[in-house]
C-alpha positions in Angstrom: -10.1 -9.5 -12.6 -12.4 -11.5 -11.0 -11.6 -11.0 -7.3 -9.4 -8.1 -5.3 -8.1 -7.2 -1.8 -8.0 -3.6 -1.4 -6.2 -3.3 1.9 -6.5 0.3 3.0 -9.9 1.3 1.6 -9.9 4.8 3.0 -13.0 6.7 0.9 -12.9 4.0 -1.8 -11.2 5.5 -4.8 -9.2 2.4 -5.6 -11.9 0.0 -5.0 -14.4 2.1 -7.5 -11.9 2.3 -9.9 -11.8 -1.4 -10.1 -15.2 -1.6 -10.5 -15.0 0.9 -13.6 -12.7 -1.2 -15.3 -14.1 -4.6 -14.2 -17.9 -4.1 -13.4 -18.2 -7.9 -12.2 -15.1 -7.9 -10.0 -15.7 -9.0 -6.3 -13.6 -6.5 -4.0 -12.7 -7.3 -0.2 -11.8 -4.1 1.2 -10.0 -3.5 4.6 -10.2 -0.4 6.3 -9.2 0.5 10.1 -10.6 3.6 10.6 -13.9 2.7 11.7 -15.2 6.4 10.6 -14.8 5.7 6.8 -16.6 2.4 6.6 -19.8 2.8 4.2 -23.0 2.0 5.5 -24.4 1.4 2.2 -22.2 0.6 -1.5 -22.2 -1.4 -4.4 -23.1 -5.2 -3.8 -19.6 -6.6 -5.2 -17.7 -4.2 -2.7 -17.5 -5.8 0.8 -15.6 -3.1 3.5 -14.1 -4.7 6.7 -12.9 -2.9 9.7 -9.4 -4.0 10.5 -6.1 -3.2 10.7 -4.5 -5.6 8.2 -1.3 -6.8 9.9 1.2 -9.7 10.5 -0.8 -11.1 13.0 -4.9 -12.3 13.8 -7.0 -10.7 16.2 -4.8 -8.4 17.9 -5.3 -5.0 19.3 -3.5 -2.4 17.2 -3.0 1.3 17.7 -4.4 3.1 14.9 -3.6 6.8 14.3 -6.4 9.0 12.8 -5.6 12.0 10.9 -8.8 13.9 10.7 -8.1 16.3 8.2 -6.2 14.0 5.7 -7.9 10.4 6.0 -5.6 9.1 3.4 -2.4 9.5 5.7 -4.1 7.9 9.0 -1.9 5.0 10.1 -0.7 2.2 12.1 2.6 3.0 11.9 4.3 5.2 14.5 7.9 4.9 12.6 5.8 6.8 9.6 4.2 9.4 11.8 7.6 10.5 13.0 9.7 10.2 10.0 7.5 10.5 6.9 7.0 13.7 4.5 4.0 14.8 6.4 6.0 15.1 9.7 9.4 16.1 8.5 8.3 18.1 5.5 10.0 18.4 2.0 10.0 21.2 -0.6 6.6 21.3 -1.1 5.2 20.5 2.1 5.9 22.3 5.5 7.4 20.6 8.7 4.3 19.2 10.7 1.9 19.5 7.8 -0.3 16.7 9.5 -1.7 16.0 13.0 -2.6 12.3 14.6 -5.0 11.9 17.2 -4.1 9.9 20.1 -4.6 6.2 18.8 -7.7 4.0 18.8 -7.4 0.2 18.8 -8.5 -1.8 16.0 -8.5 -5.6 15.9 -6.0 -6.8 13.1 -6.4 -9.3 10.4 -4.0 -11.2 8.1 -3.6 -11.5 4.6 -3.5 -15.3 5.1 -6.6 -15.0 7.0 -8.5 -12.9 4.5 -7.3 -15.7 2.0 -8.9 -18.5 3.8 -12.0 -16.7 4.2 -12.6 -15.0 0.6 -10.5 -17.3 -1.6 -7.2 -16.3 -3.4 -7.6 -12.7 -5.1 -6.2 -11.8 -8.4 -4.6 -8.9 -7.1 -3.7 -7.4 -3.7 -3.2 -3.8 -3.1 -1.9 -2.2 -0.2 -1.8 1.3 0.6 -1.3 1.6 4.4 1.0 4.6 4.9 4.1 3.2 5.9 2.6 0.0 7.6 3.0 -2.2 4.7 5.8 -4.6 5.7 3.6 -5.6 8.4 0.7 -6.3 6.3 2.9 -8.1 3.5 4.4 -10.3 6.6 1.0 -11.7 7.1 1.2 -13.5 3.8 3.2 -16.9 3.8 2.3 -18.1 0.3 2.2 -16.4 -3.3 -0.9 -15.2 -4.2 -1.0 -13.7 -7.7 -0.5 -10.2 -8.3 0.3 -8.0 -5.5 1.2 -4.0 -5.3 2.1 -1.9 -2.6 2.6 2.0 -1.8 6.2 3.0 -1.3 8.1 6.3 -0.4 11.5 7.2 -0.6 12.0 8.0 2.9 11.2 4.5 3.8 13.5 3.0 1.4 14.7 0.5 4.0 11.3 -1.2 4.2 11.2 -1.4 0.4 14.4 -3.9 0.7 12.8 -5.7 3.7 9.2 -6.2 1.4 11.1 -7.3 -1.7 13.1 -9.9 0.5 10.0 -11.3 2.0 8.0 -11.5 -1.4 11.1 -13.2 -3.0 10.9 -15.8 -0.2 7.5 -16.6 -1.3 8.3 -17.0 -5.0 7.7 -13.7 -6.4 10.1 -13.4 -9.3 8.9 -10.3 -11.3 9.0 -6.6 -10.1 8.0 -3.5 -11.6 7.6 -0.1 -10.4 5.5 3.2 -11.2 5.9 6.3 -9.3 6.6 10.3 -9.5 10.3 11.0 -10.0 11.7 14.7 -10.2 14.9 13.4 -12.4 15.2 11.1 -15.3 14.5 7.3 -14.6 16.2 4.3 -16.1 13.9 2.0 -18.5 13.0 -0.6 -15.9 11.3 2.5 -13.9 7.9 3.6 -15.2 6.9 7.6 -14.5 3.9 8.8 -13.8 3.0 12.1 -12.9 0.1 10.9 -10.6 2.5 9.1 -8.5 0.4 6.0 -8.0 -2.2 5.6 -10.3 -5.1 3.7 -9.6 -4.9 -0.1 -11.9 -2.0 1.3 -13.9 0.5 -1.5 -14.4 4.1 -0.4 -15.0 5.7 -1.0 -18.5 8.0 -3.3 -17.6 9.0 -6.1 -14.9 12.4 -7.2 -13.9 14.0 -9.4 -11.2 14.4 -8.1 -7.8 17.8 -7.3 -7.7 17.7 -5.6 -11.1 14.6 -3.5 -10.0 15.7 -2.8 -6.8 19.2 -1.3 -8.0 17.6 1.0 -10.2 15.1 2.3 -7.5 17.8 2.9 -4.9 19.6 5.3 -7.4 16.6 7.3 -7.7 15.4 6.9 -3.7 17.2 9.7 -1.7 15.2 9.3 2.0 16.1 13.0 2.9 14.5 14.2 0.0 11.1 12.9 0.6 9.3 13.6 -2.4 9.6 10.4 -5.0 6.9 8.0 -4.2 4.6 5.3 -6.4 3.5 1.6 -6.5 5.7 -1.5 -6.5 4.0 -4.3 -8.3 5.1 -8.1 -7.9 4.1 -11.1 -9.8 
């Protein structure tokens, strides 16, 4: 890979995994939390302080979780409905606490592509705000992957529908599952491992049908990454 967009940089673990596998890769990272923007770093990682969204140059509310930076989010719906609020068999109810929102300027995937060129991979991990991010893409742009949680299965469907409208035809999913999964799905104990692509890809209807069978929004345990080509 020569160029990657890392949407949801957090502390840079995904970007660093890219560089370890592709040392000459150029990485354009977007991180909404201003306190996580590094002052120095590798020359081929550029971190931009924006909320990636469906509109450019808007002031977006962003909620910071001080103790768990990886679940800070621009999605109020995520805060209200996720496993970190409602709990599951591993997490107590109210295991996270978000601050009052700060305002962060928005940028779209279309603008990032205009400014930096078409990447080989767009990775999106923004805690329930994935649909807003992907709506900011209006034409196909090579491989894309986004994080999913079973408690927000409705958003997975909307995202897949939008991507299909952009002519993405091949869909694959990798994730953590507590039950046996069909061969269309790749299981990983890590859930959303960095740079690990699903074993197989399928049509949208076939893949989404398989995922729906193992997604229970009330369980709030299964999660992973969905890849499209």
